[in-house]
C-alpha positions in Angstrom: 13.0 50.1 -21.9 9.3 49.6 -22.9 6.9 52.7 -22.7 3.6 51.8 -21.4 0.7 53.6 -22.5 -2.8 54.0 -20.9 -5.5 52.0 -22.2 -8.1 53.9 -24.1 -11.5 52.9 -22.5 -14.6 53.7 -24.4 -17.5 55.0 -22.4 -20.9 54.6 -23.3 -22.9 57.8 -23.4 -26.1 58.7 -21.8 -28.3 61.9 -21.3 -30.6 62.6 -18.4 -32.9 65.3 -19.0 -35.4 67.3 -16.2 -38.1 68.2 -18.0 -39.8 71.2 -17.1 -40.0 75.2 -17.3 -37.5 77.4 -16.8 -38.0 79.9 -13.6 -40.7 77.7 -12.0 -38.9 75.7 -9.7 -40.7 73.8 -6.8 -43.6 73.9 -8.9 -45.3 70.4 -9.4 -44.7 70.4 -13.5 -41.1 71.1 -12.3 -40.6 67.8 -10.1 -38.5 66.6 -13.1 -35.9 69.2 -12.3 -36.1 68.7 -9.1 -34.9 65.1 -9.0 -32.1 66.2 -12.0 -31.0 68.5 -9.3 -30.5 66.1 -6.7 -28.9 64.1 -8.9 -26.3 66.6 -9.8 -25.7 66.8 -5.5 -25.1 63.6 -5.0 -22.7 63.1 -8.4 -20.8 66.0 -6.3 -21.2 68.4 -9.8 -24.2 70.6 -8.6 -22.2 73.5 -8.9 -20.9 73.0 -12.5 -24.1 73.9 -14.5 -23.3 76.0 -17.5 -25.8 77.8 -19.9 -25.2 76.2 -23.5 -26.5 78.2 -26.1 -26.1 75.6 -28.8 -28.6 73.4 -27.1 -30.9 75.9 -25.6 -30.5 74.7 -22.0 -27.7 74.2 -19.1 -25.7 71.4 -19.1 -23.2 69.3 -16.5 -20.6 66.7 -17.9 -20.1 63.9 -15.1 -19.5 60.4 -15.4 -21.3 57.0 -13.8 -18.9 54.0 -13.8 -18.2 53.5 -17.7 -21.0 56.2 -18.4 -20.6 59.3 -19.5 -23.2 61.3 -18.6 -24.5 64.6 -19.7 -27.4 66.3 -17.5 -29.6 68.6 -19.5 -31.7 71.3 -17.9 -34.0 72.6 -21.0 -34.2 76.6 -20.9 -37.2 76.7 -23.3 -40.9 76.3 -22.0 -42.1 73.0 -21.8 -44.0 72.5 -24.4 -41.1 72.6 -26.4 -38.4 71.2 -24.3 -38.2 68.6 -27.1 -36.0 70.8 -29.2 -33.3 71.2 -26.0 -33.1 67.4 -25.7 -32.7 66.7 -29.7 -30.1 69.4 -29.9 -28.1 68.1 -27.0 -28.4 64.3 -28.3 -27.0 66.0 -31.5 -24.1 67.6 -30.1 -22.9 65.0 -27.6 -23.7 62.1 -29.8 -26.4 60.2 -27.6 -29.1 58.3 -29.4 -32.5 58.3 -28.5 -32.7 55.2 -26.8 -29.5 56.5 -24.2 -31.9 59.4 -23.0 -33.4 59.2 -20.0 -36.4 61.9 -19.2 -37.6 62.8 -15.6 -41.3 64.2 -15.4 -44.1 64.9 -13.6 -47.0 62.2 -13.6 -50.5 63.1 -13.1 -51.9 59.7 -13.2 -49.8 58.5 -10.0 -50.1 59.5 -6.7 -47.5 61.5 -5.1 -44.7 59.2 -3.2 -44.7 56.9 -6.5 -42.2 56.5 -9.1 -41.9 54.4 -12.4 -39.5 53.7 -15.3 -41.0 53.1 -18.2 -39.4 51.9 -21.2 -40.5 54.0 -24.5 -44.6 54.3 -25.1 -46.3 57.1 -26.6 -47.3 60.4 -25.2 -49.8 61.2 -27.7 -52.1 61.6 -25.3 -50.0 62.5 -22.3 -47.1 64.6 -21.2 -46.8 67.8 -22.9 -43.1 67.9 -22.7 -42.7 64.3 -23.6 -45.0 64.8 -26.6 -42.2 67.3 -27.5 -39.2 64.9 -26.7 -41.2 62.3 -29.2 -41.8 64.7 -32.2 -38.5 66.0 -31.9 -36.4 62.6 -31.7 -38.6 61.2 -33.8 -39.0 57.9 -32.1 -40.6 57.0 -28.5 -37.6 54.6 -27.2 -36.3 56.9 -24.5 -36.4 56.0 -21.0 -38.9 57.6 -18.8 -38.8 58.2 -14.9 -42.8 59.0 -14.3 -42.6 60.9 -10.9 -46.2 60.8 -9.3 -47.8 64.5 -8.3 -51.3 63.1 -8.4 -54.2 64.7 -9.5 -56.2 68.0 -8.3 -59.1 67.4 -5.9 -62.2 69.5 -5.9 -62.6 72.1 -8.8 -59.1 73.3 -9.5 -58.4 73.2 -12.9 -55.3 70.8 -14.3 -53.0 73.8 -15.3 -53.2 75.6 -12.4 -52.9 72.6 -10.1 -49.6 71.5 -12.1 -48.0 75.2 -12.2 -48.9 75.1 -8.3 -46.3 74.6 -5.8 -45.6 71.5 -3.3 -47.3 72.5 -0.2 -45.4 72.2 3.3 -47.3 68.7 3.8 -46.5 67.5 0.0 -42.9 68.6 0.5 -42.6 65.7 3.4 -43.8 63.1 1.3 -41.7 64.4 -2.1 -38.5 64.3 0.1 -37.8 60.6 0.3 -39.5 60.5 -3.3 -35.9 62.8 -4.3 -34.0 60.1 -3.2 -35.4 57.0 -4.3 -35.6 58.7 -7.9 -32.1 59.3 -7.6 -31.0 55.9 -6.6 -33.2 54.2 -9.5 -31.4 56.7 -11.8 -27.9 55.7 -10.4 -29.0 51.8 -10.8 -30.0 52.4 -14.3 -27.0 54.6 -15.5 -24.9 52.0 -13.2 -26.5 48.9 -16.0 -26.0 50.5 -19.0 -22.9 49.5 -20.0 -23.4 46.1 -18.9 -26.5 46.0 -20.8 -26.8 45.1 -24.5 -29.6 46.9 -25.9 -32.5 45.0 -26.3 -33.7 46.9 -29.2 -32.8 49.1 -32.4 -33.9 52.6 -32.1 -36.7 51.2 -34.6 -37.2 48.4 -32.0 -39.5 50.8 -30.0 -41.9 52.3 -31.7 -41.8 55.4 -34.1 -43.7 58.4 -33.2 -46.7 57.3 -35.3 -46.3 53.4 -33.5 -49.1 51.9 -31.3 -46.8 49.6 -29.0 -47.4 51.0 -25.0 -43.9 50.8 -23.1 -43.0 48.5 -20.3 -43.3 50.0 -16.8 -41.5 49.3 -13.4 -43.4 50.9 -10.6 -41.8 51.9 -7.4 -42.9 53.7 -3.9 -39.7 55.2 -1.9 -41.5 53.0 0.7 -40.8 50.0 -0.7 -38.3 47.3 -0.7 -39.0 45.9 -4.0 -40.6 47.1 -7.2 -43.7 45.9 -8.5 -44.2 44.8 -12.0 -47.1 47.1 -13.7 -48.5 47.2 -17.3 
């Protein structure tokens, strides 16, 4: 009789990271972690978070089609989130171009989200800048979740560390759903797409090229291209 051996399917690997500060849930600066929590819930793994001291964060190992996905919540301050991201990439064998960062974006109004392919964060988000520094490249995908800018005399630091108002939360709820839809679409395409560039094909941290961006509004059926 012939013995049938199970076929080993090689799976791609990705990491999805919610940037933020530990212990500051529901703040604007931690909206990336809120989206990540919604993704974990959609995947049915929200109760599987476990601390991993080797990556200075909390992780969940999951799968989306043929992609093995590491969900990561850094347990370090935002401006050194990159340390956790780089440790996790090293431990799980994930290439920088397969890392997807979710973070708040001051320059987009609440209700708007956009996927950005690479691009410098030298003058932008502290968490993204830390990831660029620690991974020494800017090829990571970024899901930018708009939080808008403060009005009046409110300082930016105070604004981003503040909690969403009840009215803002009404706008945020569909944003979380739309963000997870976009993440799942991106991850589902991962194994069917051949990489358009090598890690050096984006830019190194000292490079000047800005990345490409695709913007989405929860109220829109189609994405509008935006530079």
